[in-house]
C-alpha positions in Angstrom: 115.2 98.5 100.7 117.6 97.7 103.6 120.0 100.4 102.3 117.0 102.8 102.3 115.9 101.8 105.8 119.4 102.5 107.1 119.3 106.1 106.0 118.7 108.5 109.0 115.3 110.3 109.0 115.3 114.0 108.3 118.9 114.2 107.2 118.4 114.5 103.4 116.3 116.8 101.3 116.6 114.8 98.1 116.9 111.1 97.1 117.7 110.2 93.5 117.2 106.5 92.4 118.7 105.7 89.0 117.3 103.7 87.6 114.0 102.5 89.2 113.4 99.7 86.7 115.3 97.0 88.7 113.5 97.9 91.9 110.2 97.7 90.0 111.0 94.1 89.0 111.9 93.4 92.6 108.5 94.7 93.8 106.7 92.4 91.4 108.9 89.4 92.4 108.5 90.1 96.1 104.7 90.4 95.8 104.4 87.1 93.9 106.6 85.3 96.5 104.5 86.6 99.4 101.1 86.9 97.7 99.5 84.2 99.9 100.5 86.2 103.0 99.1 89.4 101.6 95.8 88.1 100.2 93.5 85.1 100.0 94.9 84.1 96.6 96.1 80.5 96.4 99.4 79.4 94.8 97.4 77.7 92.1 95.5 80.9 91.3 98.9 82.8 91.0 100.1 80.3 88.4 96.9 80.2 86.3 95.7 83.8 86.7 98.7 86.1 87.3 96.6 89.2 86.7 95.0 88.5 90.2 98.3 89.6 91.8 98.2 93.1 90.3 96.1 94.7 93.2 98.6 93.4 95.7 101.6 94.7 93.5 100.0 98.1 93.4 99.7 98.2 97.2 103.3 97.1 97.6 104.4 99.7 95.0 102.8 102.4 97.1 104.5 101.1 100.3 107.9 101.3 98.6 107.3 104.9 97.4 106.1 105.9 100.9 109.3 104.5 102.3 111.3 106.8 100.0 109.2 109.8 101.0 109.7 109.1 104.7 113.4 109.6 104.2 113.3 112.8 102.1 110.6 115.3 100.9 111.7 115.1 97.3 112.3 111.8 95.5 113.5 111.6 91.9 113.1 108.2 90.2 114.6 107.7 86.7 113.6 105.1 84.2 114.8 104.3 80.6 112.6 103.8 77.5 111.2 100.7 75.9 109.5 99.9 72.6 105.8 100.2 72.5 103.9 97.1 71.4 100.3 96.9 70.3 99.3 93.3 70.5 102.2 91.3 69.2 103.4 94.0 66.9 106.3 96.4 67.8 105.7 100.0 66.8 108.2 102.7 66.1 107.1 104.6 69.2 108.8 104.4 72.6 107.3 104.7 76.1 108.8 105.0 79.6 110.0 101.7 81.1 107.9 101.9 84.2 104.6 100.5 85.6 101.3 102.4 86.0 101.6 103.0 89.8 104.6 105.2 89.2 102.9 107.3 86.4 99.8 107.7 88.6 101.5 108.6 91.9 104.3 110.8 90.5 103.5 114.5 91.0 105.8 115.5 88.1 106.9 113.5 85.0 109.5 114.8 82.6 110.9 113.0 79.5 114.5 114.2 79.0 115.9 114.5 75.5 119.4 115.3 74.2 119.9 119.0 73.5 121.9 119.4 70.3 122.7 123.0 71.1 123.3 123.0 74.8 124.6 121.1 77.8 121.3 120.9 79.7 118.7 118.5 78.3 115.4 119.4 76.8 112.5 118.3 79.0 109.0 117.3 77.7 106.6 117.6 80.6 104.3 114.6 80.6 102.6 115.3 83.9 102.6 118.9 85.2 102.6 120.1 88.8 99.9 122.6 89.7 99.8 125.4 92.2 96.8 126.9 93.9 96.7 130.7 93.7 94.2 133.5 94.6 92.6 135.0 91.6 91.7 138.6 92.2 89.3 138.9 89.2 87.3 135.7 90.1 87.6 136.2 93.8 88.5 132.6 94.5 91.4 130.1 94.7 92.2 128.5 91.3 94.6 125.7 90.3 97.3 126.7 87.8 99.6 124.4 85.8 103.1 125.6 86.7 105.2 124.3 83.8 104.9 124.5 80.0 104.9 121.3 78.0 108.5 121.9 76.9 111.5 123.1 78.9 114.5 124.2 76.9 116.8 124.0 78.7 115.3 121.8 81.5 117.2 123.0 84.5 116.2 123.6 88.2 116.6 127.3 87.7 113.9 127.3 84.9 111.6 125.0 86.9 112.0 127.1 90.1 111.3 130.2 88.1 107.9 128.9 86.9 107.1 127.7 90.4 107.6 131.2 91.7 105.8 132.8 88.7 103.0 130.3 87.7 101.0 132.8 85.8 103.8 134.0 83.6 103.4 133.5 79.9 105.1 130.2 79.2 107.0 131.0 75.9 110.3 129.2 76.4 109.7 127.0 73.4 107.0 124.9 71.6 107.3 121.1 71.0 108.4 120.3 67.5 106.6 117.6 65.4 108.8 114.8 66.7 108.3 115.9 70.3 104.6 116.2 69.7 104.6 112.6 68.5 106.2 111.6 71.8 103.6 113.5 73.8 100.8 112.0 71.6 102.0 108.5 72.5 101.9 109.2 76.3 99.1 111.7 77.0 95.5 110.8 77.3 92.9 111.8 74.6 91.8 114.8 76.8 95.4 115.9 77.4 96.2 115.7 73.7 93.2 117.8 72.9 94.1 120.4 75.5 97.7 120.5 74.3 96.7 121.0 70.6 94.3 123.8 71.6 97.0 125.5 73.7 99.5 125.3 70.8 97.0 126.8 68.4 96.4 129.7 70.8 100.2 130.2 71.1 100.6 130.2 67.3 97.7 132.6 66.9 99.2 134.9 69.6 102.5 134.8 67.8 101.0 135.7 64.5 99.2 138.7 66.1 102.5 139.8 67.7 104.3 139.6 64.4 101.5 141.6 62.7 101.6 144.3 65.4 105.4 144.5 65.1 105.2 144.9 61.3 102.5 147.6 61.7 104.8 149.5 64.1 107.7 149.2 61.7 105.5 150.5 58.9 104.6 153.6 61.0 108.3 154.2 61.7 109.1 153.9 58.0 106.4 156.3 57.0 107.5 158.9 59.6 111.2 158.7 58.7 110.5 159.0 54.9 108.2 162.0 55.6 111.1 163.6 57.5 113.4 163.2 54.5 115.3 160.0 55.5 116.5 157.7 52.7 115.5 154.0 52.4 119.0 153.0 53.3 118.9 155.2 56.5 115.5 153.7 57.4 116.9 150.1 56.9 119.9 150.9 59.1 117.7 152.4 61.8 115.4 149.3 61.9 118.3 146.8 61.5 116.8 145.3 58.4 117.7 145.1 54.7 116.7 147.7 52.1 114.6 144.9 50.4 112.7 144.3 53.6 112.0 148.0 54.0 110.6 148.2 50.4 108.5 145.1 51.1 106.9 146.7 54.1 106.3 149.8 52.1 
């Protein structure tokens, strides 16, 4: 925090802290060491009922985040992953290694995954930023989720594109089953329901688009055959195989 305080105000546009886990532990330790100065809790209560220190830890957590935002308008905090435990049983799932104050206060949360086919990572958007826009049809200002649930690739160019075009159809890619399992373990019940409904709408729209494309191709086939073209010529024109042309016929 002394290093942060030493930074000049207004000089930087971006601060990246990698990783935030160690500072989180420091926030907890500092709060417990000074809890009697910050509240009416006695040292004996701290030892016997440590959960009483959480309200003070949340306040201190907010102060630390505010200190970062005073130095730069954009702050990126990275954390690693940890195993998810239910009771005393470790599950196969993983969750972000951070405390609730960060998940609540962050305006955007992205889970980065290795991209097997590209240099930029895949980003699963756990918490989406929104943008208020004027809706001509409704005649009022409405909030719009800027980003899709999956960014492939997850780059600043892609993110900035959606910030500038929030109403554009978000068809970069759909989370696969493994990625959905990650989201299922992080999102709330309402968010999971909304995500599943959105994916069903996307799949239905994709089916309709395929059907419309096939109908258009069938019309082209019928017209070319009527004009005397052979099946091979039709296949070459459409860029498909002869067997596919026969199947559409």
